[in-house]
C-alpha positions in Angstrom: -25.4 -6.9 -11.9 -23.7 -3.5 -11.3 -22.7 -2.9 -7.7 -22.8 0.4 -5.8 -22.1 1.6 -2.3 -23.2 4.7 -0.4 -20.4 6.9 0.8 -22.1 6.9 4.3 -21.0 3.2 4.6 -17.3 4.2 4.8 -15.0 6.1 7.0 -12.8 9.0 5.9 -13.1 12.0 3.6 -15.1 11.8 0.4 -11.9 11.3 -1.6 -10.8 8.4 0.6 -14.3 6.8 0.3 -14.3 7.1 -3.5 -10.8 5.5 -3.7 -11.8 2.7 -1.3 -14.9 1.9 -3.3 -13.0 1.9 -6.6 -10.2 -0.3 -5.3 -12.6 -2.8 -3.9 -14.2 -3.2 -7.4 -17.5 -1.3 -7.1 -19.0 0.1 -10.3 -20.7 3.2 -8.7 -21.5 5.1 -5.5 -24.3 6.9 -3.8 -23.0 10.3 -2.7 -24.4 11.2 0.8 -25.0 14.9 1.0 -23.0 15.4 4.2 -19.9 13.9 2.5 -20.2 16.4 -0.4 -20.8 19.4 1.9 -17.7 18.6 3.9 -15.5 18.2 0.8 -13.2 20.9 -0.3 -13.6 19.8 -3.9 -16.1 21.5 -6.2 -18.8 19.3 -7.7 -17.1 19.3 -11.1 -13.8 18.1 -9.4 -15.7 15.3 -7.6 -17.3 14.3 -10.8 -13.9 14.2 -12.5 -12.3 12.3 -9.6 -15.1 9.7 -9.6 -14.8 9.2 -13.4 -11.0 8.8 -13.2 -11.6 6.0 -10.6 -14.0 4.3 -13.0 -17.0 5.0 -10.8 -20.4 6.3 -11.7 -22.5 8.5 -9.4 -25.7 6.4 -9.2 -27.6 8.4 -6.6 -27.5 11.7 -4.7 -29.1 11.5 -1.3 -31.2 12.4 0.6 -33.7 15.2 0.1 -35.9 15.3 3.2 -39.4 16.6 4.2 -40.6 17.6 0.7 -44.1 16.4 0.2 -47.6 16.8 1.7 -46.9 20.2 3.3 -48.7 23.6 3.2 -48.2 25.5 -0.1 -45.9 28.2 1.3 -43.7 25.5 2.7 -43.7 23.5 -0.5 -42.7 26.7 -2.4 -39.6 26.8 -0.2 -39.0 23.1 -0.8 -39.0 23.7 -4.6 -36.5 26.5 -4.3 -34.3 24.1 -2.3 -34.8 21.3 -4.8 -33.9 23.7 -7.7 -30.5 24.3 -6.1 -30.0 20.5 -5.5 -30.8 19.6 -9.1 -28.3 22.2 -10.3 -25.7 20.6 -8.0 -26.6 17.2 -9.4 -26.1 18.5 -13.0 -22.6 19.6 -12.0 -21.9 16.2 -10.4 -23.3 14.2 -13.3 -25.8 12.4 -11.1 -29.3 11.7 -12.6 -31.2 10.2 -9.6 -32.1 11.8 -6.3 -33.5 10.0 -3.2 -36.5 11.7 -1.6 -37.4 10.3 1.8 -40.9 10.2 3.1 -41.4 13.2 5.4 -41.0 13.1 9.1 -41.8 16.8 9.6 -44.5 17.8 12.0 -45.9 20.1 9.2 -46.6 17.1 7.0 -50.3 16.4 6.4 -51.9 13.0 6.2 -53.0 13.6 2.6 -52.0 11.1 -0.1 -53.5 13.2 -2.8 -51.5 16.3 -1.8 -48.4 14.2 -1.5 -48.8 12.8 -5.0 -49.6 16.3 -6.5 -46.5 17.9 -4.9 -44.2 15.0 -5.8 -45.5 15.4 -9.4 -44.6 19.1 -9.4 -41.2 18.2 -7.9 -40.7 15.6 -10.7 -41.6 18.3 -13.3 -38.7 20.4 -12.0 -36.4 17.4 -11.8 -37.2 16.4 -15.4 -36.2 19.9 -16.6 -32.8 19.2 -15.1 -32.5 15.7 -16.5 -33.1 14.2 -13.0 -35.3 11.4 -11.8 -36.9 11.3 -8.3 -36.8 8.0 -6.3 -39.4 8.2 -3.5 -38.6 6.0 -0.5 -40.7 5.2 2.6 -38.7 5.7 5.8 -39.7 3.1 8.3 -40.3 6.0 10.8 -42.0 8.3 8.3 -44.7 10.5 9.8 -47.5 9.3 7.6 -45.8 7.2 4.9 -43.7 4.4 6.4 -44.3 1.3 4.2 -43.1 0.6 0.6 -46.6 -0.2 -0.6 -48.0 3.1 0.7 -45.1 5.0 -1.1 -45.8 3.1 -4.3 -49.5 4.0 -4.2 -48.6 7.7 -4.0 -46.0 7.3 -6.9 -48.6 5.4 -9.0 -51.2 8.1 -8.3 -48.8 10.9 -9.4 -48.2 9.1 -12.7 -45.1 11.1 -13.6 -42.4 9.5 -15.8 -39.6 11.2 -13.7 -41.1 9.9 -10.4 -40.5 6.3 -9.2 -39.8 4.5 -6.0 -36.7 3.5 -4.1 -36.8 0.2 -2.2 -34.7 -0.2 0.9 -34.4 -3.7 2.5 -33.9 -2.3 6.0 -36.9 0.0 5.9 -39.1 -2.8 4.5 -37.8 -5.8 6.6 -37.4 -4.0 9.9 -41.1 -3.3 9.9 -42.0 -6.9 9.1 -43.6 -5.9 5.8 -44.2 -8.7 3.3 -41.9 -8.1 0.4 -44.0 -10.3 -1.9 -46.0 -7.3 -2.9 -42.9 -5.7 -4.5 -43.6 -8.0 -7.5 -46.7 -6.0 -8.3 -44.6 -2.8 -8.9 -43.5 -2.4 -12.6 -39.7 -2.9 -12.7 -39.2 0.3 -14.6 -40.8 2.3 -11.8 -38.3 0.9 -9.2 -35.7 3.7 -9.8 -33.2 2.5 -7.1 -32.5 -0.4 -4.7 -30.7 0.0 -1.4 -29.6 -3.1 0.5 -28.7 -3.5 4.2 -29.0 -6.3 6.8 -29.3 -5.9 10.6 -29.2 -8.0 13.7 -32.6 -8.8 15.0 -33.2 -6.4 17.9 -36.1 -5.1 19.9 -35.5 -1.4 19.8 -36.6 1.9 18.3 -36.4 1.5 14.5 -34.7 4.8 14.0 -31.8 4.0 16.4 -31.7 0.5 15.0 -31.3 2.0 11.5 -28.7 4.7 12.4 -26.3 2.5 14.4 -26.8 -1.2 13.7 -27.2 -1.8 10.0 -24.7 -4.2 8.5 -23.9 -5.8 5.1 -26.2 -8.5 3.7 -25.3 -11.9 5.3 -24.1 -10.3 8.6 -27.5 -9.9 10.2 -30.8 -11.7 10.6 -32.9 -10.4 7.7 -33.8 -12.5 4.6 -32.1 -10.1 2.2 -31.7 -12.7 -0.5 -35.5 -13.4 -0.5 -36.2 -9.7 -0.6 -33.8 -9.3 -3.6 -35.6 -12.2 -5.5 -38.9 -10.3 -5.2 -37.3 -7.1 -6.5 -35.8 -8.9 -9.5 -39.0 -10.7 -10.2 -40.6 -7.3 -10.5 -38.2 -6.6 -13.4 -35.7 -4.3 -11.6 -32.4 -4.1 -13.6 -30.5 -1.2 -11.9 -27.5 -1.5 -9.5 -27.4 -3.4 -6.2 -26.4 -0.7 -3.8 -25.3 -0.9 -0.2 -26.6 1.7 2.3 -25.4 0.9 5.8 -25.3 3.2 8.8 -23.0 1.5 11.3 -20.9 3.0 14.1 -18.1 0.5 13.7 -17.9 0.9 9.9 -17.5 4.7 10.4 -14.4 4.1 12.3 -12.8 1.1 10.5 -10.5 1.2 7.6 -12.5 2.2 4.5 -10.6 -0.1 2.2 -11.4 -3.2 4.2 -15.0 -2.2 4.8 -15.5 -1.6 1.0 -14.0 -5.0 0.2 -16.3 -6.6 2.9 -19.3 -4.9 1.3 -18.5 -6.2 -2.2 -18.0 -9.7 -0.8 -21.5 -9.4 0.8 -23.0 -8.5 -2.6 -21.3 -11.4 -4.4 -22.6 -13.8 -1.8 -26.1 -12.2 -2.0 -26.2 -12.6 -5.7 -25.4 -16.3 -5.3 -28.0 -16.8 -2.6 -30.7 -15.0 -4.7 -29.8 -17.1 -7.7 -28.6 -14.1 -9.8 -24.9 -15.1 -10.3 -23.2 -18.4 -9.5 -19.9 -18.7 -7.7 -17.7 -21.7 -7.4 -19.7 -24.1 -5.2 -18.8 -24.1 -1.5 -16.8 -27.1 -0.3 -17.9 -27.5 3.3 -15.0 -28.4 5.6 -15.3 -31.8 7.2 -13.0 -31.3 10.1 -10.0 -29.6 11.6 -6.7 -30.9 10.2 -4.6 -29.0 12.7 -4.2 -25.9 14.8 -0.9 -24.0 14.4 0.6 -22.1 17.3 3.3 -19.5 16.5 5.7 -18.9 19.4 9.2 -17.5 20.1 9.6 -19.9 23.0 8.4 -23.5 22.4 9.2 -24.9 25.9 6.2 -23.7 27.8 3.9 -24.9 25.0 5.7 -28.2 24.8 5.4 -28.8 28.5 1.7 -28.1 28.5 1.0 -30.3 25.4 3.0 -33.1 27.0 0.9 -32.8 30.2 -2.2 -32.9 28.1 -1.1 -36.2 26.7 0.3 -35.1 23.3 3.4 -36.5 21.8 5.8 -34.7 19.5 5.7 -37.1 16.6 7.4 -35.3 13.7 9.3 -32.2 12.5 9.0 -30.4 9.2 11.8 -31.2 6.8 12.7 -27.6 6.1 11.1 -25.3 8.7 11.2 -25.0 12.5 7.7 -26.6 12.9 7.0 -29.5 15.2 3.9 -31.7 14.9 2.2 -32.8 18.2 -0.5 -35.5 18.1 -3.1 -37.3 20.2 -5.9 -39.3 18.7 -7.0 -37.3 15.7 -6.0 -34.0 17.2 -2.9 -32.3 15.7 -1.1 -29.2 16.9 1.7 -27.5 15.0 4.2 -25.5 17.0 6.0 -23.0 14.7 9.0 -21.0 15.9 9.8 -19.7 12.5 7.9 -16.5 13.0 9.6 -15.6 16.3 11.0 -12.4 14.7 7.4 -11.1 14.2 5.8 -12.5 17.4 7.0 -12.2 21.0 4.5 -14.5 22.5 2.5 -17.6 21.8 -0.7 -17.2 19.7 -3.0 -19.3 17.6 -1.9 -18.2 14.1 -3.3 -20.7 11.6 -5.9 -23.3 11.1 -5.9 -26.3 8.7 -9.4 -27.3 7.5 -10.1 -30.7 6.0 -11.8 -30.3 2.6 -12.8 -32.8 -0.1 -11.2 -30.5 -2.8 -8.6 -28.0 -1.6 -8.3 -26.5 -5.0 -12.0 -25.9 -5.3 -12.0 -24.4 -1.8 -9.3 -22.0 -2.9 -11.2 -21.0 -6.1 -14.3 -20.1 -4.0 -12.2 -18.1 -1.6 -10.6 -16.2 -4.5 -14.1 -15.5 -6.0 -15.2 -14.0 -2.7 -12.1 -11.7 -2.5 -10.3 -13.6 0.2 -6.6 -12.6 0.0 -4.5 -15.6 -1.0 -1.3 -15.8 1.0 2.0 -15.9 -0.9 4.0 -19.1 -0.5 7.7 -19.8 -1.0 7.8 -23.5 -1.0 10.9 -25.6 -1.7 10.7 -28.2 -4.4 10.1 -30.8 -1.7 7.1 -29.0 -0.1 3.6 -30.2 -0.6 1.6 -27.3 -2.2 -1.0 -26.0 0.2 -3.7 -23.5 -0.7 -4.3 -20.8 2.0 -6.0 -17.5 2.5 -6.1 -14.9 5.2 -9.2 -14.5 7.4 -10.1 -10.9 8.4 -8.3 -11.2 11.7 -5.1 -12.3 10.0 -5.5 -16.0 10.9 -4.1 -18.2 8.1 -6.7 -20.7 6.8 -5.2 -23.7 4.9 -7.2 -26.1 2.9 -6.0 -29.7 3.6 -6.5 -33.2 2.5 -4.9 -35.3 5.3 -3.8 -38.9 4.5 -5.8 -39.3 1.3 -3.9 -41.2 -1.3 -5.5 -39.4 -4.3 -4.4 -36.0 -3.0 -1.1 -34.7 -1.6 -1.1 -34.5 2.2 0.5 -31.8 4.3 1.8 -34.5 6.6 4.2 -35.6 3.8 6.3 -32.5 4.7 7.1 -34.0 8.1 9.7 -36.5 9.2 8.2 -38.8 11.8 10.3 -39.6 14.9 7.8 -41.1 17.3 4.3 -42.5 17.6 1.6 -40.9 19.8 0.6 -42.9 22.9 -2.7 -43.7 24.5 -5.2 -41.0 23.9 -7.6 -39.1 26.2 -8.1 -36.6 23.4 -10.0 -37.8 20.3 -10.1 -34.7 18.1 -10.2 -30.9 18.1 -13.8 -30.1 19.2 -13.7 -26.4 18.3 -11.5 -23.3 18.0 -12.2 -20.0 19.6 -10.8 -16.9 17.9 -11.0 -13.5 19.6 -11.6 -10.8 16.9 -10.3 -7.3 16.7 -13.3 -5.0 17.6 -13.8 -3.7 14.1 -13.6 -7.0 12.3 -16.3 -9.1 14.0 -19.1 -8.8 11.4 -16.5 -9.0 8.6 -15.2 -12.3 10.1 -18.7 -13.7 10.4 -19.4 -13.0 6.8 -16.0 -14.5 5.7 -16.5 -17.8 7.5 -20.1 -18.0 6.4 -19.6 -17.3 2.7 -16.0 -18.4 2.0 -16.0 -21.5 4.1 -19.7 -22.4 4.0 -20.1 -22.5 7.7 -23.6 -21.8 9.2 -23.8 -19.2 11.9 -25.5 -19.7 15.3 -27.3 -16.9 17.1 -25.1 -14.2 18.6 -24.8 -14.3 22.4 -23.6 -11.7 24.8 -21.5 -12.9 27.8 -20.7 -11.0 31.0 -17.1 -10.1 31.3 -16.0 -8.4 34.6 -15.3 -5.3 32.5 -18.0 -5.3 29.9 -20.1 -7.5 27.6 -18.4 -10.1 25.4 -20.1 -10.8 22.1 -19.7 -14.3 20.8 -21.0 -16.1 17.7 -20.4 -19.7 16.7 -20.3 -21.2 13.2 -20.4 -24.9 12.3 -20.6 -27.1 9.3 -22.5 -30.1 10.8 -22.7 -32.1 14.0 -19.4 -33.8 13.1 -17.8 -31.0 11.2 -15.5 -28.1 12.4 -16.8 -25.6 14.9 -15.5 -22.1 15.2 -16.4 -19.6 17.9 -15.7 -15.9 17.1 -15.5 -13.7 20.2 -15.4 -9.9 20.4 -13.6 -8.4 23.3 -15.4 -5.8 25.4 -13.3 -2.8 24.4 -11.1 -1.8 21.4 -8.0 -1.9 23.6 -8.6 -5.6 24.2 -8.7 -6.8 20.6 -7.4 -10.0 19.0 -3.8 -9.2 19.9 -4.4 -8.9 23.6 -7.1 -11.4 24.4 -6.4 -15.1 24.4 -7.6 -17.6 21.9 -8.1 -21.3 22.6 -8.2 -24.8 21.2 -10.9 -27.1 22.7 -10.1 -30.9 22.6 -12.8 -33.5 22.6 -12.4 -36.2 25.2 -14.6 -39.3 26.0 -14.1 -39.0 29.8 -13.2 -35.6 31.0 -12.7 -36.7 34.6 -10.1 -39.3 33.7 -8.4 -36.8 31.4 -8.2 -34.2 34.0 -6.9 -36.6 36.6 -4.1 -37.6 34.3 -3.4 -34.0 33.4 -3.1 -33.0 37.0 -1.0 -36.0 37.8 1.5 -34.7 35.2 2.0 -31.7 37.3 0.0 -29.2 35.2 -2.7 -26.8 36.6 -6.2 -25.9 35.5 -7.9 -22.6 35.7 -9.2 -22.2 39.3 -13.0 -22.1 39.6 -14.6 -20.4 42.6 -16.4 -22.5 45.2 -19.5 -20.3 44.7 -19.9 -21.7 41.2 -20.4 -25.2 42.5 -22.8 -24.1 45.2 -24.9 -22.6 42.4 -24.6 -25.8 40.3 -26.0 -27.8 43.2 -29.0 -25.5 43.3 -29.6 -25.7 39.5 -29.1 -29.4 38.8 -29.4 -32.8 40.4 -26.3 -34.9 40.3 -25.5 -38.5 41.0 -23.9 -39.1 44.4 -20.4 -37.8 44.5 -20.5 -36.3 41.0 -20.6 -32.7 42.0 -17.9 -33.2 44.5 -15.6 -34.6 41.8 -16.2 -31.6 39.6 -15.5 -29.3 42.5 -12.2 -31.1 43.3 -11.0 -31.2 39.8 -12.2 -27.7 38.5 -14.6 -29.1 35.9 -17.5 -26.9 34.7 -20.9 -28.3 33.8 -23.9 -27.4 31.7 -27.1 -29.2 30.6 -29.5 -28.2 27.8 -33.3 -28.4 27.7 -33.1 -31.8 26.0 -30.9 -33.3 28.7 -27.6 -33.1 26.7 -24.7 -32.6 29.0 -21.4 -30.6 28.6 -18.5 -31.1 30.9 -15.4 -29.0 30.3 -12.4 -27.3 31.9 -9.6 -24.9 30.9 -5.8 -24.9 31.3 -3.9 -21.9 32.4 -2.9 -19.5 29.6 0.4 -19.6 27.8 1.1 -16.4 26.1 -2.2 -15.7 24.3 -3.4 -19.4 24.1 -5.1 -21.8 26.4 -6.7 -25.2 26.0 -10.0 -26.7 26.9 -11.1 -30.3 27.5 -14.7 -30.9 26.3 -17.0 -33.9 26.9 -20.3 -33.8 25.1 -23.1 -36.3 25.8 -26.8 -36.6 24.8 -26.5 -34.5 21.7 -25.3 -31.3 23.4 -24.3 -28.9 20.6 -23.5 -25.7 22.5 -20.3 -24.3 24.0 -21.2 -23.9 27.7 -22.1 -20.2 27.3 -23.6 -20.2 30.8 -20.1 -20.9 32.2 -18.3 -18.3 30.1 -18.6 -15.5 32.7 -16.9 -17.8 35.3 -14.1 -18.5 32.9 -13.6 -14.9 31.9 -13.5 -13.7 35.6 -11.1 -16.5 36.5 -8.8 -15.5 33.7 -8.9 -11.9 34.7 -7.7 -12.9 38.2 
């Protein structure tokens, strides 16, 4: 289906917004009136620029407070509309959005609303314009789509139809099934937006927190199926009011928006994509550093062994159990400190994973392999992290480990595997990253949680494939100044006995993050422990959590090296969380 985006979704001037939409691959745009009014270009110049970019102008919006008003007020409204229709003729736009009125002058009179909208449609038809009437969720008297449709149906004018907006409908909890009773040809336009589920005033919710489909909590795919079942065949158009989008790079936002529509079409059964290949595990975590010694000392203390070196690059492989860490010093010219730069994900079909990533607009990373290198498919996540699709040690597929010359074997293992990876996101890429990992990688998002940092709130959202599959935690730092380049990321290692692992780690001379005594006093009040258990945790710096089903989580953190630290994790009893209750303790300790 044709895809459109409202200019209000994007930052910048109108020209910049149009360019970003075209480069992302949209077919058309909705022009928001404020963007046009602020532009130095004449309507004819905007029309020419849009056409040169290969875009159509699918909607001009909005016209407000038109219907169900006293006659003298409506006469002024018609005068205003006449000017707008002339402007639309100059733009080459043929559909205008009319929002249900919020004016105190508006009367609760459906017959009057229908009569005045019909007269407005008469004027529009003379100018070659159609009127799409939309129920605002906070409309004074008309706030639901079925009410708006009853008025449109009563008016019975060929140039008057309805506009359906997923936010206005789903935010009120309206049942979208009734959309199927509206004739498809009378649905003049469709606007799509998602939003996080929040208990707040719907106007503020709409103006600041909308997001692209797949980034929030609404069933936008189910909504779209009802619209298509009604027979709608117009464009899928994004209309998102979001404070972060208004400040972020317009090109990235537009690309993210188009990705959301591609995934939405797939979920609604409209257009298939290459099937997702759900990752089955983490092949490796790659650290980039200019100084490998501190990292090597810490990995050694954690029980890892440097087992191999890449045959042509300055990359060392460290192993323990099924956990693998690559230490790459080849990017030292670009990085001055240690960071988690790449993630290898196990997949049944790396080539199929790459095809899906390409279909969902994930940027493929250029490779300059030698003739001896195993070919690896990789893409860039929104935060710049390289994601590589791997098949480790499977005879039917090439394995990345074949690029390494082994010099040692790993010893006895406390660590069994990588439990999860936590990636701090730049402040303006958080929702984009959630959508990327959800659609491109096929991971399922958990609920968003907010954690207390000493200097603000810390948003966090986990994604996972299955109980045994890879887990990723995306964190958003409290302020723009503390984005993905300045806040640490970490790798969590699964262990079967965290107490034994920590004792060996401490015996190797390494230190853990110091946990305040007050934390353990609180644990004693919250939970009952076996004799001596809490004292052991207190002595070793181990944190503890228990879920409502009795699952237990024991974990601890190393000190930070550069922008990376490590975590030991022991899960028992089916615990599936990440110790969110302990995150404020960790964050405060790291601040110290």
